[in-house]
Every structure is written in C-alpha cells, then in structure tokens.
C-alpha positions in Angstrom: 23.3 -3.6 -17.5 21.1 -0.8 -16.3 21.6 2.6 -17.8 22.1 5.7 -15.6 23.2 9.3 -16.1 26.9 9.7 -15.6 27.1 12.9 -13.5 27.6 12.7 -9.7 25.3 14.3 -7.2 24.6 13.3 -3.6 25.5 9.8 -4.7 28.5 8.9 -6.9 27.8 7.4 -10.2 29.0 4.0 -8.8 26.6 4.2 -5.9 23.7 5.3 -8.1 24.4 2.5 -10.6 24.4 0.0 -7.7 20.9 1.0 -6.6 19.6 1.0 -10.2 21.0 -2.5 -10.8 19.6 -3.8 -7.5 16.2 -2.5 -8.4 16.1 -3.7 -12.0 17.9 -7.0 -11.5 16.3 -8.4 -8.4 18.9 -7.4 -5.8 22.1 -7.8 -7.8 23.8 -4.5 -7.1 27.1 -5.4 -8.7 30.3 -4.2 -7.0 28.6 -2.2 -4.2 26.9 -4.4 -1.6 23.5 -3.0 -0.5 21.4 -4.2 2.4 18.4 -6.1 1.2 15.7 -8.2 2.7 16.0 -11.6 1.0 12.7 -12.9 -0.5 11.8 -16.4 -1.6 10.8 -17.2 -5.2 7.0 -16.9 -5.5 4.9 -19.6 -7.0 3.9 -18.2 -10.4 1.0 -20.7 -10.9 -0.9 -19.2 -8.1 -0.9 -15.8 -9.7 -1.2 -16.5 -13.4 -4.8 -15.2 -13.5 -3.5 -11.8 -12.7 -1.6 -11.5 -15.9 -3.3 -9.5 -18.7 -4.7 -11.2 -21.8 -3.4 -10.3 -25.2 -6.5 -8.2 -25.8 -5.9 -6.2 -22.6 -2.3 -5.7 -23.4 -3.0 -4.4 -26.9 -5.6 -1.8 -26.2 -3.3 0.4 -24.0 -5.4 0.1 -20.9 -3.4 0.4 -17.6 -4.6 -2.5 -15.5 -2.2 -2.0 -12.6 -1.3 1.4 -11.1 1.5 1.4 -8.5 1.5 4.5 -6.3 4.1 5.6 -3.7 5.1 8.6 -1.7 8.8 8.5 -0.9 11.1 10.7 1.1 14.5 9.9 2.6 14.1 6.2 1.6 17.4 5.3 -0.1 18.0 2.3 2.1 14.6 0.6 1.3 14.6 1.3 -2.5 16.3 -1.9 -3.6 13.9 -4.1 -1.8 10.7 -2.1 -2.3 11.2 -1.0 -5.9 13.0 -4.2 -6.7 9.8 -6.1 -5.7 7.6 -3.6 -7.6 9.7 -4.1 -10.8 9.6 -7.9 -10.4 5.8 -7.9 -10.0 5.5 -5.5 -13.0 7.5 -7.9 -15.1 5.3 -10.8 -14.1 2.0 -8.9 -14.7 3.1 -7.4 -18.0 4.9 -4.0 -18.1 2.9 -2.6 -21.0 -0.3 -2.4 -18.9 1.4 -1.2 -15.7 2.0 2.3 -14.5 4.3 3.5 -11.6 3.6 6.9 -10.0 6.0 8.2 -7.4 5.9 11.4 -5.5 9.4 12.2 -4.1 9.7 14.5 -1.1 12.8 16.5 -1.9 15.1 14.1 -0.2 18.8 14.8 0.5 19.9 11.2 0.8 20.0 10.4 -2.9 16.4 9.0 -3.2 15.5 11.5 -5.8 18.6 10.8 -7.9 17.9 7.1 -8.0 14.2 7.6 -8.9 15.1 10.0 -11.7 17.9 7.6 -13.0 15.4 4.8 -13.1 13.4 6.4 -16.0 15.3 5.1 -19.0 15.3 1.6 -17.5 11.6 1.6 -16.7 10.6 3.1 -20.1 12.7 0.5 -21.9 10.9 -2.1 -20.0 7.6 -0.7 -21.2 6.3 0.8 -17.9 4.4 4.1 -17.8 6.5 6.1 -15.3 5.3 9.2 -13.5 7.8 10.9 -11.2 7.3 14.2 -9.4 9.2 16.0 -6.7 7.4 18.2 -4.1 8.3 20.4 -1.1 5.1 19.4 0.8 6.3 18.5 4.3 3.9 16.7 6.6 6.1 17.6 9.6 5.1 21.3 9.1 1.5 22.6 9.5 -1.5 20.3 9.2 0.0 16.8 9.0 -3.1 15.0 7.8 -3.9 17.5 5.2 -0.3 17.3 3.9 -0.4 13.5 3.8 -3.7 13.5 2.0 -2.3 15.9 -0.6 0.7 13.7 -1.1 -1.4 10.6 -1.6 -3.7 12.4 -4.1 -0.6 13.6 -6.0 0.5 10.0 -6.4 -2.9 9.2 -7.8 -3.0 12.3 -10.1 -2.6 10.4 -13.4 -5.8 8.5 -12.6 -7.6 11.5 -11.3 -6.7 13.3 -14.6 -8.9 10.7 -16.2 -11.7 13.0 -15.3 -10.3 15.7 -17.6 -10.4 16.0 -21.3 -7.1 17.7 -21.8 -5.2 16.5 -24.9 -2.2 15.2 -23.0 -4.2 13.3 -20.4 -4.1 9.6 -20.1 -7.9 9.4 -19.5 -8.4 6.6 -22.1 -5.9 4.4 -20.2 -7.5 4.3 -16.8 -10.9 2.6 -16.2 -13.0 1.2 -13.4 -11.1 -2.0 -14.0 -7.7 -0.5 -13.1 -6.3 -1.8 -9.8 -4.3 0.6 -7.6 -1.4 -0.8 -5.5 -0.6 2.0 -3.0 2.5 1.1 -0.9 4.2 2.8 2.0 8.0 2.7 2.4 8.0 -0.9 3.4 10.3 -3.9 2.9 7.9 -5.8 0.7 8.6 -9.1 -1.2 7.0 -9.7 -4.6 4.6 -12.3 -3.2 3.4 -9.8 -0.6 2.2 -7.6 -3.5 0.9 -10.5 -5.6 -1.0 -12.1 -2.7 -2.8 -8.8 -2.1 -3.8 -8.7 -5.8 -4.8 -12.3 -5.8 -6.9 -12.0 -2.6 -8.7 -8.9 -3.8 -9.6 -10.7 -7.0 -10.6 -14.0 -5.3 -12.6 -12.3 -2.5 -14.3 -9.8 -4.8 -13.1 -7.2 -2.4 -13.1 -3.4 -2.9 -9.9 -3.0 -1.0 -7.4 -5.2 0.8 -4.5 -4.5 3.2 -1.7 -6.6 4.8 -0.5 -6.3 8.4 2.3 -3.9 9.2 4.6 -4.1 12.3 7.1 -2.2 14.3 9.5 -3.0 17.1 8.9 -0.9 20.2 10.6 -3.5 22.2 11.9 -7.1 21.7 8.7 -8.4 20.1 6.9 -7.1 17.0 3.9 -4.8 17.6 1.1 -4.1 15.1 1.8 -0.7 13.8 -1.2 1.0 12.1 -3.4 0.9 15.2 -4.4 4.5 14.8 -5.9 3.9 11.4 -7.2 0.3 11.5 -10.7 -0.5 12.8 -12.3 -3.9 13.0 -15.7 -4.7 11.5 -17.0 -4.0 15.0 -15.5 -0.5 14.9 -12.8 -1.0 17.5 -9.1 -0.8 17.4 -7.0 -3.9 16.6 -5.8 -3.9 20.2 -6.8 -2.0 23.3 -4.9 1.1 24.2 -5.8 2.6 27.6 -6.1 6.4 28.2 -2.4 6.5 29.4 -1.4 5.4 25.9 0.6 2.3 26.8 0.8 -0.6 24.3 1.0 -3.4 26.9 -1.9 -5.2 25.3 -0.5 -5.0 21.8 0.0 -8.8 21.9 -3.7 -9.4 22.4 -5.1 -8.6 18.9 -8.8 -8.6 18.4 -9.4 -9.3 22.1 -13.1 -8.5 21.9 -14.0 -10.0 18.5 -13.7 -13.8 18.5 -14.7 -14.3 14.9 -12.0 -11.9 13.6 -9.4 -13.3 16.0 -10.1 -16.9 14.8 -9.7 -15.9 11.1 -6.5 -14.0 12.0 -5.0 -16.9 13.8 -5.8 -19.2 10.9 -4.2 -16.6 8.5 -7.5 -16.2 6.7 -8.6 -12.8 5.3 -11.1 -10.9 7.5 -13.4 -8.0 6.9 -12.7 -4.6 8.6 -14.1 -1.2 8.7 -10.8 0.4 7.8 -7.1 -0.5 7.2 -4.0 0.6 5.5 -1.3 -1.3 7.3 1.7 -0.5 5.1 -0.1 -0.6 1.8 -3.5 -1.2 0.2 -4.8 -2.6 -3.1 -8.1 -1.2 -4.3 -10.1 -0.6 -7.5 -9.9 2.7 -9.3 -13.7 3.0 -9.9 -14.4 5.2 -6.8 -11.7 7.6 -8.0 -13.3 8.1 -11.4 -16.8 9.3 -10.4 -16.2 12.9 -11.5 -16.2 15.7 -9.0 -17.7 13.4 -6.4 -14.9 10.9 -6.9 -13.0 9.5 -3.9 -10.0 11.4 -2.6 -7.8 11.4 0.4 -8.7 14.2 2.8 -8.5 15.6 6.3 -11.4 15.4 8.7 -14.3 17.8 8.2 -15.6 20.2 10.9 -17.3 18.1 13.5 -15.7 14.9 12.3 -13.4 12.8 14.5 -9.8 13.7 13.9 -8.3 10.7 12.2 -5.8 9.7 9.6 -6.4 10.1 5.9 -6.5 6.3 5.2 -9.2 5.8 7.7 -11.2 8.6 6.2 -10.6 7.1 2.8 -12.1 3.8 4.0 -15.0 5.6 5.6 -15.8 7.3 2.3 -15.6 3.9 0.5 -18.4 2.7 2.8 -20.4 5.9 2.0 -20.0 5.1 -1.7 -21.1 1.5 -1.4 -17.6 0.0 -1.5 -17.5 -1.6 1.9 -15.8 -4.9 1.1 -12.6 -4.1 2.8 -10.4 -6.9 4.2 -7.0 -7.6 5.8 -4.9 -10.4 4.4 -2.8 -11.7 7.4 -0.4 -13.8 5.3 1.1 -10.5 4.2 3.3 -9.0 7.0 5.4 -5.8 6.4 8.0 -3.7 8.2 9.7 -0.5 7.3 13.4 -1.5 7.1 15.5 -4.3 5.7 16.7 -5.5 9.0 13.4 -5.4 10.9 11.7 -6.7 7.7 13.8 -9.8 8.0 12.9 -10.2 11.6 9.2 -9.8 11.0 9.3 -12.4 8.2 11.0 -14.9 10.6 8.4 -14.1 13.3 5.3 -13.9 11.2 6.2 -15.9 8.1 6.6 -15.2 4.3 3.4 -15.5 2.2 4.7 -18.7 0.6 5.1 -20.5 3.9 1.3 -20.4 4.1 -0.1 -20.5 0.6 2.4 -22.9 -1.0 1.4 -25.9 1.1 -0.8 -28.7 -0.1 -3.5 -28.2 2.6 -4.0 -24.5 1.9 -7.3 -23.6 0.3 -8.4 -20.0 -0.1 -11.5 -19.1 1.9 -14.2 -16.6 1.0 -15.5 -13.9 3.3 -19.2 -13.7 4.3 -19.3 -9.9 3.7 -21.3 -7.6 6.0 -23.2 -5.1 3.8 -23.4 -2.5 6.6 -20.6 -0.9 8.5 -20.5 -1.0 12.3 -23.1 1.4 13.9 -20.3 3.1 15.9 -16.6 3.4 15.3 -13.9 4.3 17.9 -12.6 7.8 17.7 -9.1 8.0 19.0 -7.8 11.4 18.2 -5.7 11.2 21.3 -5.3 8.2 23.6 -6.5 10.1 26.6 -9.9 10.9 25.0 -11.3 7.8 23.2 -15.0 7.2 22.5 -17.3 5.5 20.1 -19.5 7.6 17.8 -21.8 7.0 14.9 -19.7 6.0 11.8 -21.8 8.4 9.7 -21.9 11.3 12.1 -20.8 13.7 9.4 -22.1 13.4 5.9 -19.9 13.8 2.8 -20.2 17.0 0.8 -22.1 16.1 -2.4 
C-alpha cells in the first residue's frame, strides 16, 4: 500500500490516496475509480539495453533524468506519472531522478506530488519537487515558459556549481533527459523514445502530439516543429486556417515517406509533447544550453524551437521525430489518438519490424520559416542572429 500524509486539503485523504496508488501501482486506484488511458504491456526484451549495468548502478550516477512542468493536471497524473514510475522501475530507480516544477495548482496537483515523496524515495528515486508562482499567462509568455523549463532542469544545471550540497557528481554528459509535457503517455512511448535515441545515435528525439479541433486528430505542435527543409509540418495560410492539417509534409517527399512508414526522420526542430536528449549540452559551463526567449532581431518563436536552434549551433543537430509515438493531452482524447494512430507496440512488436537508421544531414536548412503570427510568415536564415558567447 502506498503511504500518504493523513491530513485533508483540497483533496480528501481518500482521494489523495487513490491518486498515489494509481501512480505507484500501475493504475490501481483502489476504492476510488479514476479515469485512465489504458496501456498495453510493453515488450521488455526490446528495451533491455536501456537498463543500467551493475557498475553504473553502484557509482551513484544518474543515468535518466525525468523533467516535468505541471499545473492544474490532476486528471492526467495517474497516467502520466504512472507511466514514468513504471519506466523508472524498469530502468532501475537508483540511477533515475524525477524533477517536477508545480505551478501553484488549486486542483490538488501539488498535494499529490508532495504526497508522492515517501513512495518515490522508498523506491530509490531521487525526487526534486518545487512549487512556483511563475505564470506564463501573465507577461512575457515565452520567457516564463523558458524559466519554468530551466527550473525543471536545475538539478542538472547545478552540476556546474561546486556547492557542497550540489549533485554535480551524479550528472554527466552520459545522463539522458526525458522532458515530458502534460500528456497521456504510455510506458512504451517513453521507452521507445529512449530506445530510438540510442539506436539512431541522435542528440534529441521527439514523438508526435495531437489535438482535436474537430472530428479528426490534428498535429498540435505546428508552431514549434520545423522539417529538415525548414518548413512547418503542414501549411497554414495567412488567414490561420488549419484546413491542410491532414496533409503533413506536403512539400517534402522524403520525410513524408518515412512518416507514412512510421520510420524516424530528421527535423530542424521539434518538441511534440515531449523530448529525450542528452545532458552534455547543458553541462558546458556558462555557455551551456538553456531554454530562452528570442533575442533582439531574432524571429519570435517558442522556447523549444530556440532550444533546437541552439543545439544546431553547438553541433548537436541529430534531431529526429519518432512517429510510432503519438501523444495527446487528456485520458479521453489520448485513447482516441491511440486508436487512430496506434500504440507503439502495434508497430514494433511485429515480426517484420526492423529499426532503420537515419542518414543524418550535418548542416541545418539554409532558411527556416518564421511564423510569429500566421498573417506574417517568411523564411529567414536559420543563423540570422548569433548566440551570445
């Protein structure tokens, strides 16, 4: 049985215990029935190489660092964190860390995250939890989102310090970051991203995220994602309509073919509900990679796209999308998207499936679409502004 503090808050003790049990025990919430996207069992043999060796487990190194920013996400916690915990159990809790920035929620999210601590620490996970009043809906949205993402990475960023209480000895260039949005992710979604990054030798991989603006699913992260040709994943005319959302990669036959075959493909930028990347760029001292807002003279764009742009600047341009991983932002729509686009196991657990490598392009596209607003879109040199060194 999961342990939880007895006092009531926004949630009753019974409700809070149900969420803790659902997270720690793979969806079993006990006497309170919670909505939950149902996930198939993953094939452990495919992912065995991701598990740490005895040597890695014994030296205290954090090999996998899970990062999340959560606010008002009580409904998605059992599925999202339940999958994270299941993956952590599989990978080896002693060399996993979980860092969550909680946005001062009033729906019980913070209570559940705080009550998780004794369970996670008993499991052997390094758990970082911090609550903040930063609100992206007030002021500079991109700057606030960048700050929130950097806070989630702070335990790794502290590896650049020499303070006595820092965990700098536990995070290395070999640490892998799994940074997830508030998505309904199954365990094999996370494991497949980890597997493909390792197999492909990628610097960063993303899945595909979706939304329902009508009856049919629509690719969601179109403002951030750019193909290896520098264009958006689907065409959006100046009036902002998404009528062409069904026609993904309409002007890039190579990428479209790999997408249709469910094979990973290289992109200039992505996030798409979550990304897996190496910690090495973060650990390069004062010039290390951080999430940020656009500089003066730079196209106004989201902090994940700028993150990818800076990866290219630093020589980490092996960025790919893994189209067998399909994510949505609620349990109900998550179930719909899995039925429409498939679970990971439906593709990779068949006899004829063979992983395919990517023939990486060493250079980014010469120009990348700037789409600060739909009514004013244009291509500009990807390196129009230089980073501050």
